N, CA, C and O atoms as a CHARMM CRD file, in Angstrom:
* protein
*
  360
    1    1 UNK  N      1.67100  -1.19800   0.23100 PROA 1      0.00000
    2    1 UNK  CA     0.00100  -0.41400  -0.28900 PROA 1      0.00000
    3    1 UNK  C      0.79300   1.01500   0.07400 PROA 1      0.00000
    4    1 UNK  O      1.45700   1.02400   1.11000 PROA 1      0.00000
    5    2 UNK  N      0.74200   2.24400  -0.76400 PROA 2      0.00000
    6    2 UNK  CA     1.10900   3.21800  -0.95500 PROA 2      0.00000
    7    2 UNK  C      0.79100   4.56200   0.95500 PROA 2      0.00000
    8    2 UNK  O     -0.01300   4.96700   1.79400 PROA 2      0.00000
    9    3 UNK  N      2.54700   4.58900   0.34000 PROA 3      0.00000
   10    3 UNK  CA     2.16300   5.36400   2.37500 PROA 3      0.00000
   11    3 UNK  C      2.36800   6.48400   2.63600 PROA 3      0.00000
   12    3 UNK  O      2.86000   6.96000   3.65900 PROA 3      0.00000
   13    4 UNK  N      1.84500   7.19000   1.32700 PROA 4      0.00000
   14    4 UNK  CA     1.29300   8.19500   1.38000 PROA 4      0.00000
   15    4 UNK  C     -1.06200   7.91200   0.89200 PROA 4      0.00000
   16    4 UNK  O     -1.93200   8.76700   0.72200 PROA 4      0.00000
   17    5 UNK  N     -1.09600   7.20100   0.87700 PROA 5      0.00000
   18    5 UNK  CA    -2.00100   7.05900   1.19100 PROA 5      0.00000
   19    5 UNK  C     -2.82900   6.37100   1.86500 PROA 5      0.00000
   20    5 UNK  O     -4.05800   6.32600   1.79800 PROA 5      0.00000
   21    6 UNK  N     -1.83300   5.63200   2.76500 PROA 6      0.00000
   22    6 UNK  CA    -2.60100   5.41200   4.11000 PROA 6      0.00000
   23    6 UNK  C     -2.22500   6.47700   4.80500 PROA 6      0.00000
   24    6 UNK  O     -3.11300   6.69900   5.62900 PROA 6      0.00000
   25    7 UNK  N     -0.94200   7.63200   4.94300 PROA 7      0.00000
   26    7 UNK  CA    -1.52900   8.66600   5.83500 PROA 7      0.00000
   27    7 UNK  C     -2.66800   9.84100   5.21900 PROA 7      0.00000
   28    7 UNK  O     -2.65200  10.71800   6.08300 PROA 7      0.00000
   29    8 UNK  N     -3.43200  10.17200   4.37200 PROA 8      0.00000
   30    8 UNK  CA    -4.43800  10.42800   3.90100 PROA 8      0.00000
   31    8 UNK  C     -4.82700   9.39600   4.76700 PROA 8      0.00000
   32    8 UNK  O     -4.28100   9.48700   5.86700 PROA 8      0.00000
   33    9 UNK  N     -5.50500   8.54900   4.65200 PROA 9      0.00000
   34    9 UNK  CA    -6.60000   7.89800   5.05300 PROA 9      0.00000
   35    9 UNK  C     -6.75600   7.88500   6.96600 PROA 9      0.00000
   36    9 UNK  O     -7.70600   7.93800   7.74700 PROA 9      0.00000
   37   10 UNK  N     -5.17800   7.77900   7.11000 PROA 10     0.00000
   38   10 UNK  CA    -5.30600   7.98800   8.90000 PROA 10     0.00000
   39   10 UNK  C     -5.72800   9.35800   9.14900 PROA 10     0.00000
   40   10 UNK  O     -6.26000   9.43700  10.25700 PROA 10     0.00000
   41   11 UNK  N     -5.68300  10.59400   8.45300 PROA 11     0.00000
   42   11 UNK  CA    -5.99200  11.54800   8.31700 PROA 11     0.00000
   43   11 UNK  C     -7.35400  12.29300   8.99400 PROA 11     0.00000
   44   11 UNK  O     -7.74600  13.08500   9.85100 PROA 11     0.00000
   45   12 UNK  N     -7.84400  11.16800   7.63800 PROA 12     0.00000
   46   12 UNK  CA    -9.51100  11.64600   7.85800 PROA 12     0.00000
   47   12 UNK  C    -10.33500  10.58800   8.43100 PROA 12     0.00000
   48   12 UNK  O    -11.51600  10.28700   8.25700 PROA 12     0.00000
   49   13 UNK  N     -9.47900  10.13800   9.10300 PROA 13     0.00000
   50   13 UNK  CA   -10.52500   9.65100  10.80600 PROA 13     0.00000
   51   13 UNK  C     -9.63300   9.54300  11.90500 PROA 13     0.00000
   52   13 UNK  O     -8.77100   8.69000  12.11500 PROA 13     0.00000
   53   14 UNK  N     -9.93600  10.44800  12.51700 PROA 14     0.00000
   54   14 UNK  CA    -9.76200  10.79700  13.72100 PROA 14     0.00000
   55   14 UNK  C     -9.93900  10.63100  14.85300 PROA 14     0.00000
   56   14 UNK  O     -9.25100  10.33700  15.83100 PROA 14     0.00000
   57   15 UNK  N    -11.29700  10.92200  14.57200 PROA 15     0.00000
   58   15 UNK  CA   -11.80300  10.38400  16.27700 PROA 15     0.00000
   59   15 UNK  C    -13.15300   9.28200  16.22200 PROA 15     0.00000
   60   15 UNK  O    -13.84900   9.40900  15.21500 PROA 15     0.00000
   61   16 UNK  N    -13.37300   8.73500  16.73100 PROA 16     0.00000
   62   16 UNK  CA   -14.10200   7.41100  16.37400 PROA 16     0.00000
   63   16 UNK  C    -15.94200   7.78800  16.78200 PROA 16     0.00000
   64   16 UNK  O    -16.21200   8.92200  17.17900 PROA 16     0.00000
   65   17 UNK  N    -16.60000   7.16900  16.69300 PROA 17     0.00000
   66   17 UNK  CA   -18.38900   7.19800  16.66800 PROA 17     0.00000
   67   17 UNK  C    -18.71900   8.01400  18.12600 PROA 17     0.00000
   68   17 UNK  O    -19.52600   8.93000  18.28300 PROA 17     0.00000
   69   18 UNK  N    -17.71200   7.29400  19.28100 PROA 18     0.00000
   70   18 UNK  CA   -17.92300   7.22800  20.03900 PROA 18     0.00000
   71   18 UNK  C    -16.95300   8.06500  21.30800 PROA 18     0.00000
   72   18 UNK  O    -17.05800   8.03800  22.53400 PROA 18     0.00000
   73   19 UNK  N    -16.22500   8.61500  20.61400 PROA 19     0.00000
   74   19 UNK  CA   -15.82800   9.55900  21.45600 PROA 19     0.00000
   75   19 UNK  C    -15.94300  10.91700  20.79000 PROA 19     0.00000
   76   19 UNK  O    -15.60000  11.90500  21.43900 PROA 19     0.00000
   77   20 UNK  N    -16.42500  11.06000  19.47500 PROA 20     0.00000
   78   20 UNK  CA   -17.38800  12.03200  19.21600 PROA 20     0.00000
   79   20 UNK  C    -19.21000  12.17000  19.45000 PROA 20     0.00000
   80   20 UNK  O    -20.12500  12.72700  18.84200 PROA 20     0.00000
   81   21 UNK  N    -19.11000  11.50400  20.41700 PROA 21     0.00000
   82   21 UNK  CA   -20.32000  11.45900  21.11000 PROA 21     0.00000
   83   21 UNK  C    -20.32400  11.63300  22.47900 PROA 21     0.00000
   84   21 UNK  O    -21.40400  11.64500  23.07000 PROA 21     0.00000
   85   22 UNK  N    -19.09000  11.79700  23.18700 PROA 22     0.00000
   86   22 UNK  CA   -18.40800  12.32500  24.78400 PROA 22     0.00000
   87   22 UNK  C    -18.45200  13.60900  23.65600 PROA 22     0.00000
   88   22 UNK  O    -19.33500  14.42800  23.90900 PROA 22     0.00000
   89   23 UNK  N    -17.96800  13.78000  22.94900 PROA 23     0.00000
   90   23 UNK  CA   -17.33100  15.13200  23.40600 PROA 23     0.00000
   91   23 UNK  C    -18.50100  16.30100  23.14200 PROA 23     0.00000
   92   23 UNK  O    -18.61900  17.38100  23.72100 PROA 23     0.00000
   93   24 UNK  N    -19.58200  15.55300  21.74900 PROA 24     0.00000
   94   24 UNK  CA   -20.89800  16.84800  21.52300 PROA 24     0.00000
   95   24 UNK  C    -21.65100  16.53400  23.18300 PROA 24     0.00000
   96   24 UNK  O    -22.35300  17.45500  23.60000 PROA 24     0.00000
   97   25 UNK  N    -21.51600  15.34700  24.04300 PROA 25     0.00000
   98   25 UNK  CA   -22.19600  15.70300  24.67300 PROA 25     0.00000
   99   25 UNK  C    -20.70100  17.08700  26.28000 PROA 25     0.00000
  100   25 UNK  O    -21.15000  17.61400  27.29800 PROA 25     0.00000
  101   26 UNK  N    -19.70600  17.14900  25.98000 PROA 26     0.00000
  102   26 UNK  CA   -19.44400  18.17600  26.20600 PROA 26     0.00000
  103   26 UNK  C    -19.33400  19.14000  25.58900 PROA 26     0.00000
  104   26 UNK  O    -19.00400  20.16400  26.18600 PROA 26     0.00000
  105   27 UNK  N    -19.48400  19.16000  24.68200 PROA 27     0.00000
  106   27 UNK  CA   -19.79900  20.19700  24.68800 PROA 27     0.00000
  107   27 UNK  C    -21.31700  20.80700  24.59700 PROA 27     0.00000
  108   27 UNK  O    -21.52900  21.61200  23.69000 PROA 27     0.00000
  109   28 UNK  N    -22.01300  20.58400  25.18000 PROA 28     0.00000
  110   28 UNK  CA   -23.61400  20.72200  24.81300 PROA 28     0.00000
  111   28 UNK  C    -23.53200  21.62900  26.40800 PROA 28     0.00000
  112   28 UNK  O    -23.78400  22.81100  26.64600 PROA 28     0.00000
  113   29 UNK  N    -23.02400  20.39000  27.41700 PROA 29     0.00000
  114   29 UNK  CA   -23.51900  21.27300  28.62200 PROA 29     0.00000
  115   29 UNK  C    -22.73800  22.44600  28.77000 PROA 29     0.00000
  116   29 UNK  O    -23.15200  23.48500  29.28400 PROA 29     0.00000
  117   30 UNK  N    -20.94000  22.16200  28.04300 PROA 30     0.00000
  118   30 UNK  CA   -20.56000  23.62800  28.03700 PROA 30     0.00000
  119   30 UNK  C    -21.45800  24.84300  27.45800 PROA 30     0.00000
  120   30 UNK  O    -21.55000  26.00800  27.84600 PROA 30     0.00000
  121   31 UNK  N    -22.08200  24.16200  26.39900 PROA 31     0.00000
  122   31 UNK  CA   -22.45900  25.71100  25.62700 PROA 31     0.00000
  123   31 UNK  C    -23.95800  25.77900  26.89300 PROA 31     0.00000
  124   31 UNK  O    -24.30700  26.95400  27.00800 PROA 31     0.00000
  125   32 UNK  N    -24.57000  25.10000  27.51900 PROA 32     0.00000
  126   32 UNK  CA   -25.83900  25.38600  28.96200 PROA 32     0.00000
  127   32 UNK  C    -25.33400  25.96700  29.41900 PROA 32     0.00000
  128   32 UNK  O    -25.44800  27.17800  29.23400 PROA 32     0.00000
  129   33 UNK  N    -24.51000  25.46900  30.25200 PROA 33     0.00000
  130   33 UNK  CA   -23.97200  26.38600  30.88900 PROA 33     0.00000
  131   33 UNK  C    -23.22200  27.78900  30.79800 PROA 33     0.00000
  132   33 UNK  O    -23.13400  28.61800  31.70400 PROA 33     0.00000
  133   34 UNK  N    -22.80800  27.85700  29.77500 PROA 34     0.00000
  134   34 UNK  CA   -22.26400  29.09600  28.49800 PROA 34     0.00000
  135   34 UNK  C    -21.34300  29.44000  29.43000 PROA 34     0.00000
  136   34 UNK  O    -21.27200  30.42500  30.16400 PROA 34     0.00000
  137   35 UNK  N    -20.68500  28.54300  29.30400 PROA 35     0.00000
  138   35 UNK  CA   -19.07400  28.50000  29.61900 PROA 35     0.00000
  139   35 UNK  C    -18.68300  28.79300  28.25300 PROA 35     0.00000
  140   35 UNK  O    -19.36200  28.59700  27.24500 PROA 35     0.00000
  141   36 UNK  N    -16.94400  29.52500  28.36100 PROA 36     0.00000
  142   36 UNK  CA   -16.79300  29.80300  26.96400 PROA 36     0.00000
  143   36 UNK  C    -15.43100  28.13000  27.48900 PROA 36     0.00000
  144   36 UNK  O    -15.30700  27.36400  28.44400 PROA 36     0.00000
  145   37 UNK  N    -14.62200  28.40100  25.92700 PROA 37     0.00000
  146   37 UNK  CA   -13.94500  27.30800  26.17900 PROA 37     0.00000
  147   37 UNK  C    -12.31900  27.19200  26.43800 PROA 37     0.00000
  148   37 UNK  O    -11.51800  26.27400  26.26400 PROA 37     0.00000
  149   38 UNK  N    -12.18100  28.75100  27.01100 PROA 38     0.00000
  150   38 UNK  CA   -11.26400  28.93100  28.27000 PROA 38     0.00000
  151   38 UNK  C    -11.55900  28.86700  29.02600 PROA 38     0.00000
  152   38 UNK  O    -10.70700  28.45000  29.81000 PROA 38     0.00000
  153   39 UNK  N    -12.87700  29.14400  29.63100 PROA 39     0.00000
  154   39 UNK  CA   -13.44100  28.77700  31.17100 PROA 39     0.00000
  155   39 UNK  C    -13.25700  26.94100  31.28400 PROA 39     0.00000
  156   39 UNK  O    -12.72700  26.18300  32.09600 PROA 39     0.00000
  157   40 UNK  N    -13.70100  26.84100  30.52600 PROA 40     0.00000
  158   40 UNK  CA   -13.83100  25.15400  30.44000 PROA 40     0.00000
  159   40 UNK  C    -12.37500  24.66300  30.88200 PROA 40     0.00000
  160   40 UNK  O    -12.18500  23.92600  31.85000 PROA 40     0.00000
  161   41 UNK  N    -11.22200  25.24000  29.92400 PROA 41     0.00000
  162   41 UNK  CA    -9.89800  25.02700  30.03900 PROA 41     0.00000
  163   41 UNK  C     -9.25200  24.81500  30.92200 PROA 41     0.00000
  164   41 UNK  O     -8.43000  23.92300  31.13400 PROA 41     0.00000
  165   42 UNK  N     -9.93300  26.47100  32.08300 PROA 42     0.00000
  166   42 UNK  CA    -9.23600  27.08900  33.08000 PROA 42     0.00000
  167   42 UNK  C     -9.73500  25.80800  34.02000 PROA 42     0.00000
  168   42 UNK  O     -8.95100  25.34800  34.84900 PROA 42     0.00000
  169   43 UNK  N    -11.09900  25.23700  33.85600 PROA 43     0.00000
  170   43 UNK  CA   -11.86900  24.71500  35.14900 PROA 43     0.00000
  171   43 UNK  C    -10.77300  22.98400  35.04600 PROA 43     0.00000
  172   43 UNK  O    -10.56700  22.20600  35.97700 PROA 43     0.00000
  173   44 UNK  N    -10.23900  22.85800  33.48400 PROA 44     0.00000
  174   44 UNK  CA    -9.69200  21.71700  32.78600 PROA 44     0.00000
  175   44 UNK  C     -8.53500  21.06600  33.79800 PROA 44     0.00000
  176   44 UNK  O     -8.24400  19.92800  34.17000 PROA 44     0.00000
  177   45 UNK  N     -7.92800  22.70300  34.09000 PROA 45     0.00000
  178   45 UNK  CA    -6.42500  22.14500  33.89900 PROA 45     0.00000
  179   45 UNK  C     -6.19300  21.65000  32.82200 PROA 45     0.00000
  180   45 UNK  O     -5.69500  20.52900  32.92200 PROA 45     0.00000
  181   46 UNK  N     -6.42700  22.21300  31.22500 PROA 46     0.00000
  182   46 UNK  CA    -5.68800  22.13900  29.87600 PROA 46     0.00000
  183   46 UNK  C     -5.21400  23.12000  29.70900 PROA 46     0.00000
  184   46 UNK  O     -5.36700  24.11400  30.41900 PROA 46     0.00000
  185   47 UNK  N     -4.66200  23.04500  28.90700 PROA 47     0.00000
  186   47 UNK  CA    -5.01400  24.75500  28.15200 PROA 47     0.00000
  187   47 UNK  C     -5.63600  25.47000  26.53800 PROA 47     0.00000
  188   47 UNK  O     -5.99000  24.66300  25.67900 PROA 47     0.00000
  189   48 UNK  N     -5.68300  26.25900  26.38000 PROA 48     0.00000
  190   48 UNK  CA    -6.87200  27.32700  26.07700 PROA 48     0.00000
  191   48 UNK  C     -6.66500  26.84800  24.70300 PROA 48     0.00000
  192   48 UNK  O     -7.36700  27.68300  24.13300 PROA 48     0.00000
  193   49 UNK  N     -6.11300  25.95100  23.56500 PROA 49     0.00000
  194   49 UNK  CA    -6.06800  25.31700  22.86800 PROA 49     0.00000
  195   49 UNK  C     -6.27000  23.73400  22.83800 PROA 49     0.00000
  196   49 UNK  O     -5.69600  23.05200  21.99000 PROA 49     0.00000
  197   50 UNK  N     -6.99000  23.26300  23.66200 PROA 50     0.00000
  198   50 UNK  CA    -6.93600  22.01800  24.11100 PROA 50     0.00000
  199   50 UNK  C     -8.19500  21.95400  23.56700 PROA 50     0.00000
  200   50 UNK  O     -8.20800  21.17300  22.61600 PROA 50     0.00000
  201   51 UNK  N     -9.47600  22.56800  23.83600 PROA 51     0.00000
  202   51 UNK  CA   -10.74100  22.52700  24.31200 PROA 51     0.00000
  203   51 UNK  C    -11.60100  22.52000  22.44000 PROA 51     0.00000
  204   51 UNK  O    -12.51400  21.88600  21.91000 PROA 51     0.00000
  205   52 UNK  N    -10.59300  23.66400  21.99100 PROA 52     0.00000
  206   52 UNK  CA   -11.20600  23.72200  20.40300 PROA 52     0.00000
  207   52 UNK  C    -10.81100  22.74300  19.57800 PROA 52     0.00000
  208   52 UNK  O    -11.29800  22.35100  18.51700 PROA 52     0.00000
  209   53 UNK  N     -9.61600  22.29800  20.35400 PROA 53     0.00000
  210   53 UNK  CA    -8.74800  21.33400  19.79900 PROA 53     0.00000
  211   53 UNK  C     -9.95800  19.76900  19.16000 PROA 53     0.00000
  212   53 UNK  O    -10.31900  19.30400  18.07900 PROA 53     0.00000
  213   54 UNK  N    -10.21200  19.43900  20.87300 PROA 54     0.00000
  214   54 UNK  CA   -11.52900  18.10500  21.28200 PROA 54     0.00000
  215   54 UNK  C    -12.30000  18.52800  20.00200 PROA 54     0.00000
  216   54 UNK  O    -12.44700  17.75500  19.05500 PROA 54     0.00000
  217   55 UNK  N    -12.88300  20.05700  20.02800 PROA 55     0.00000
  218   55 UNK  CA   -14.15600  20.04700  19.83500 PROA 55     0.00000
  219   55 UNK  C    -14.10600  20.04700  17.96600 PROA 55     0.00000
  220   55 UNK  O    -14.97000  19.76400  17.13600 PROA 55     0.00000
  221   56 UNK  N    -12.80600  20.46000  17.84500 PROA 56     0.00000
  222   56 UNK  CA   -13.16800  20.38800  16.24200 PROA 56     0.00000
  223   56 UNK  C    -12.45100  19.18800  15.69100 PROA 56     0.00000
  224   56 UNK  O    -11.41000  18.61600  16.01700 PROA 56     0.00000
  225   57 UNK  N    -13.36900  18.98800  14.72500 PROA 57     0.00000
  226   57 UNK  CA   -12.97100  17.22200  13.81000 PROA 57     0.00000
  227   57 UNK  C    -11.61500  17.29900  13.21800 PROA 57     0.00000
  228   57 UNK  O    -11.15500  16.29600  12.67100 PROA 57     0.00000
  229   58 UNK  N    -11.03000  18.24100  13.26800 PROA 58     0.00000
  230   58 UNK  CA    -9.75100  18.85900  11.97900 PROA 58     0.00000
  231   58 UNK  C     -8.16300  18.11900  13.09500 PROA 58     0.00000
  232   58 UNK  O     -6.94200  17.99800  13.00200 PROA 58     0.00000
  233   59 UNK  N     -9.02700  17.88600  13.83800 PROA 59     0.00000
  234   59 UNK  CA    -7.84800  17.07800  15.06000 PROA 59     0.00000
  235   59 UNK  C     -7.68700  16.03300  16.27000 PROA 59     0.00000
  236   59 UNK  O     -8.31200  16.01500  17.33000 PROA 59     0.00000
  237   60 UNK  N     -6.86400  15.32800  15.90100 PROA 60     0.00000
  238   60 UNK  CA    -6.57700  14.43200  16.81200 PROA 60     0.00000
  239   60 UNK  C     -7.56700  14.03400  18.31700 PROA 60     0.00000
  240   60 UNK  O     -8.24100  13.05500  18.63900 PROA 60     0.00000
  241   61 UNK  N     -7.21900  15.40300  19.00900 PROA 61     0.00000
  242   61 UNK  CA    -6.97100  15.51800  20.37900 PROA 61     0.00000
  243   61 UNK  C     -8.45300  14.93300  21.11700 PROA 61     0.00000
  244   61 UNK  O     -9.39500  15.51500  20.58000 PROA 61     0.00000
  245   62 UNK  N     -8.88500  14.04200  22.09100 PROA 62     0.00000
  246   62 UNK  CA    -9.75400  14.04900  22.68600 PROA 62     0.00000
  247   62 UNK  C     -9.62800  13.85500  24.11500 PROA 62     0.00000
  248   62 UNK  O     -8.55800  13.58900  24.66100 PROA 62     0.00000
  249   63 UNK  N    -11.14100  14.04000  24.93200 PROA 63     0.00000
  250   63 UNK  CA   -11.19700  13.69900  26.19100 PROA 63     0.00000
  251   63 UNK  C    -10.80500  12.00600  26.30100 PROA 63     0.00000
  252   63 UNK  O    -11.13100  10.98200  25.70200 PROA 63     0.00000
  253   64 UNK  N     -9.62700  12.49100  27.79500 PROA 64     0.00000
  254   64 UNK  CA    -9.90300  10.80400  28.13000 PROA 64     0.00000
  255   64 UNK  C    -10.37800  10.70300  29.72200 PROA 64     0.00000
  256   64 UNK  O    -10.78500  11.60100  30.45800 PROA 64     0.00000
  257   65 UNK  N    -10.21500   9.53800  29.94000 PROA 65     0.00000
  258   65 UNK  CA   -10.94700   9.12500  31.12700 PROA 65     0.00000
  259   65 UNK  C    -10.30800  10.60500  32.48200 PROA 65     0.00000
  260   65 UNK  O    -10.22800  11.76000  32.06500 PROA 65     0.00000
  261   66 UNK  N    -10.24200  10.54600  32.75000 PROA 66     0.00000
  262   66 UNK  CA    -9.86700  11.58600  33.67200 PROA 66     0.00000
  263   66 UNK  C    -10.41900  12.69200  33.56500 PROA 66     0.00000
  264   66 UNK  O    -11.09700  13.00300  34.54500 PROA 66     0.00000
  265   67 UNK  N    -10.37400  13.70400  32.40300 PROA 67     0.00000
  266   67 UNK  CA   -11.36700  14.23800  31.65900 PROA 67     0.00000
  267   67 UNK  C    -12.84100  14.63600  32.01500 PROA 67     0.00000
  268   67 UNK  O    -13.65200  15.53000  32.25600 PROA 67     0.00000
  269   68 UNK  N    -12.59000  13.37000  31.87500 PROA 68     0.00000
  270   68 UNK  CA   -14.55200  12.66900  31.94000 PROA 68     0.00000
  271   68 UNK  C    -15.35900  13.04200  33.10300 PROA 68     0.00000
  272   68 UNK  O    -16.47200  13.55300  33.22900 PROA 68     0.00000
  273   69 UNK  N    -14.07000  12.45200  34.26700 PROA 69     0.00000
  274   69 UNK  CA   -14.42600  12.82600  35.68700 PROA 69     0.00000
  275   69 UNK  C    -14.17500  14.09300  35.86400 PROA 69     0.00000
  276   69 UNK  O    -13.92700  14.10500  37.07000 PROA 69     0.00000
  277   70 UNK  N    -14.07000  15.13600  35.51100 PROA 70     0.00000
  278   70 UNK  CA   -13.77700  15.82700  35.95200 PROA 70     0.00000
  279   70 UNK  C    -15.37200  17.10600  35.01100 PROA 70     0.00000
  280   70 UNK  O    -16.16700  17.95800  35.40900 PROA 70     0.00000
  281   71 UNK  N    -15.12100  16.63600  34.07300 PROA 71     0.00000
  282   71 UNK  CA   -16.22000  17.74000  33.56600 PROA 71     0.00000
  283   71 UNK  C    -17.56600  17.00100  34.28100 PROA 71     0.00000
  284   71 UNK  O    -18.51100  17.74500  34.54400 PROA 71     0.00000
  285   72 UNK  N    -17.72000  15.12600  34.70000 PROA 72     0.00000
  286   72 UNK  CA   -18.51000  15.48200  35.82300 PROA 72     0.00000
  287   72 UNK  C    -18.90100  16.13800  36.95400 PROA 72     0.00000
  288   72 UNK  O    -20.10000  16.27200  37.19800 PROA 72     0.00000
  289   73 UNK  N    -17.94800  16.61700  37.76800 PROA 73     0.00000
  290   73 UNK  CA   -17.54700  17.10400  38.42900 PROA 73     0.00000
  291   73 UNK  C    -17.87800  18.34200  38.31800 PROA 73     0.00000
  292   73 UNK  O    -18.66000  18.71100  39.19300 PROA 73     0.00000
  293   74 UNK  N    -17.41200  19.52500  37.17200 PROA 74     0.00000
  294   74 UNK  CA   -17.54100  20.64200  37.04800 PROA 74     0.00000
  295   74 UNK  C    -19.20000  20.52600  36.34900 PROA 74     0.00000
  296   74 UNK  O    -19.85200  20.68000  37.38200 PROA 74     0.00000
  297   75 UNK  N    -19.95500  20.39800  35.53400 PROA 75     0.00000
  298   75 UNK  CA   -21.41400  19.62600  35.21600 PROA 75     0.00000
  299   75 UNK  C    -22.42100  19.23300  36.28400 PROA 75     0.00000
  300   75 UNK  O    -23.61500  19.34600  36.00800 PROA 75     0.00000
  301   76 UNK  N    -22.03800  18.76400  37.52200 PROA 76     0.00000
  302   76 UNK  CA   -22.10800  18.05200  38.63100 PROA 76     0.00000
  303   76 UNK  C    -23.12400  16.83800  37.88500 PROA 76     0.00000
  304   76 UNK  O    -24.20400  16.88800  38.47400 PROA 76     0.00000
  305   77 UNK  N    -23.15500  15.89700  36.93000 PROA 77     0.00000
  306   77 UNK  CA   -23.60000  14.82500  36.87100 PROA 77     0.00000
  307   77 UNK  C    -22.81700  13.66900  37.09600 PROA 77     0.00000
  308   77 UNK  O    -21.90800  13.47000  37.90200 PROA 77     0.00000
  309   78 UNK  N    -23.40700  12.83400  36.11000 PROA 78     0.00000
  310   78 UNK  CA   -22.24900  11.31100  36.40500 PROA 78     0.00000
  311   78 UNK  C    -21.78100  11.54500  35.19800 PROA 78     0.00000
  312   78 UNK  O    -22.16100  12.30300  34.30600 PROA 78     0.00000
  313   79 UNK  N    -20.28500  10.26900  35.33900 PROA 79     0.00000
  314   79 UNK  CA   -19.75100   9.80400  34.70400 PROA 79     0.00000
  315   79 UNK  C    -20.42200   9.56200  33.08600 PROA 79     0.00000
  316   79 UNK  O    -20.24600  10.06300  31.97500 PROA 79     0.00000
  317   80 UNK  N    -21.31500   8.45100  33.70200 PROA 80     0.00000
  318   80 UNK  CA   -21.72000   7.37500  32.79900 PROA 80     0.00000
  319   80 UNK  C    -22.74700   8.62500  31.91600 PROA 80     0.00000
  320   80 UNK  O    -23.17000   8.42000  30.77800 PROA 80     0.00000
  321   81 UNK  N    -22.90300   9.36200  32.36800 PROA 81     0.00000
  322   81 UNK  CA   -24.08200  10.62400  31.57400 PROA 81     0.00000
  323   81 UNK  C    -22.96100  11.19800  30.09300 PROA 81     0.00000
  324   81 UNK  O    -23.63200  11.93500  29.37100 PROA 81     0.00000
  325   82 UNK  N    -21.69400  11.04000  29.62100 PROA 82     0.00000
  326   82 UNK  CA   -21.07300  10.77700  28.94400 PROA 82     0.00000
  327   82 UNK  C    -21.01300   9.83300  28.18200 PROA 82     0.00000
  328   82 UNK  O    -20.07600   9.66100  27.40200 PROA 82     0.00000
  329   83 UNK  N    -22.21400   8.91700  28.31700 PROA 83     0.00000
  330   83 UNK  CA   -21.59100   7.85700  27.52000 PROA 83     0.00000
  331   83 UNK  C    -23.41300   7.30100  27.07200 PROA 83     0.00000
  332   83 UNK  O    -24.43600   7.25200  27.75600 PROA 83     0.00000
  333   84 UNK  N    -23.09400   6.91900  25.44400 PROA 84     0.00000
  334   84 UNK  CA   -24.32100   6.14100  25.01800 PROA 84     0.00000
  335   84 UNK  C    -24.94700   5.16400  25.82200 PROA 84     0.00000
  336   84 UNK  O    -24.37900   4.22500  26.37800 PROA 84     0.00000
  337   85 UNK  N    -26.34700   5.48400  25.85600 PROA 85     0.00000
  338   85 UNK  CA   -27.00600   4.43300  26.19700 PROA 85     0.00000
  339   85 UNK  C    -27.15500   3.40400  25.68300 PROA 85     0.00000
  340   85 UNK  O    -27.46800   2.48500  26.43900 PROA 85     0.00000
  341   86 UNK  N    -27.01600   3.11000  24.31000 PROA 86     0.00000
  342   86 UNK  CA   -26.22300   2.13500  24.25200 PROA 86     0.00000
  343   86 UNK  C    -24.95000   1.90900  23.05200 PROA 86     0.00000
  344   86 UNK  O    -24.30700   2.95700  22.99700 PROA 86     0.00000
  345   87 UNK  N    -24.49400   1.04100  22.24800 PROA 87     0.00000
  346   87 UNK  CA   -23.42900   0.85300  21.62900 PROA 87     0.00000
  347   87 UNK  C    -23.73500   1.94200  20.54000 PROA 87     0.00000
  348   87 UNK  O    -24.89100   2.17200  20.18600 PROA 87     0.00000
  349   88 UNK  N    -22.36900   2.77000  19.89300 PROA 88     0.00000
  350   88 UNK  CA   -22.25400   3.17800  18.88300 PROA 88     0.00000
  351   88 UNK  C    -22.12400   2.79500  17.62700 PROA 88     0.00000
  352   88 UNK  O    -22.22900   3.44900  16.58900 PROA 88     0.00000
  353   89 UNK  N    -21.76900   1.13200  17.89300 PROA 89     0.00000
  354   89 UNK  CA   -20.60800   0.75700  17.20500 PROA 89     0.00000
  355   89 UNK  C    -21.49700  -0.50200  16.33600 PROA 89     0.00000
  356   89 UNK  O    -20.63100  -1.02500  15.63500 PROA 89     0.00000
  357   90 UNK  N    -22.65700  -1.12300  16.10600 PROA 90     0.00000
  358   90 UNK  CA   -23.43400  -1.71200  15.83200 PROA 90     0.00000
  359   90 UNK  C    -22.89600  -3.29500  14.94600 PROA 90     0.00000
  360   90 UNK  O    -23.74000  -4.10300  14.55800 PROA 90     0.00000
């Protein structure tokens, strides 16, 4: 396989469906709370650009389990609230 084609394909799929679900849920809660990306970054103790990269489909950045735990404290919910009720990859 041509390596340039492999690199192109790898860049196209930066986040899985489950990762996008978690990110969408966190973004919706952030917007509902009227927090800017910068404000949430301070609360999560991450760089200002990190939240923007997570929320953008053009970057591979995503939340890890520690982030989800902190997000659940910030938004006063369970970490389980960031996961779908059923499998996304059926």
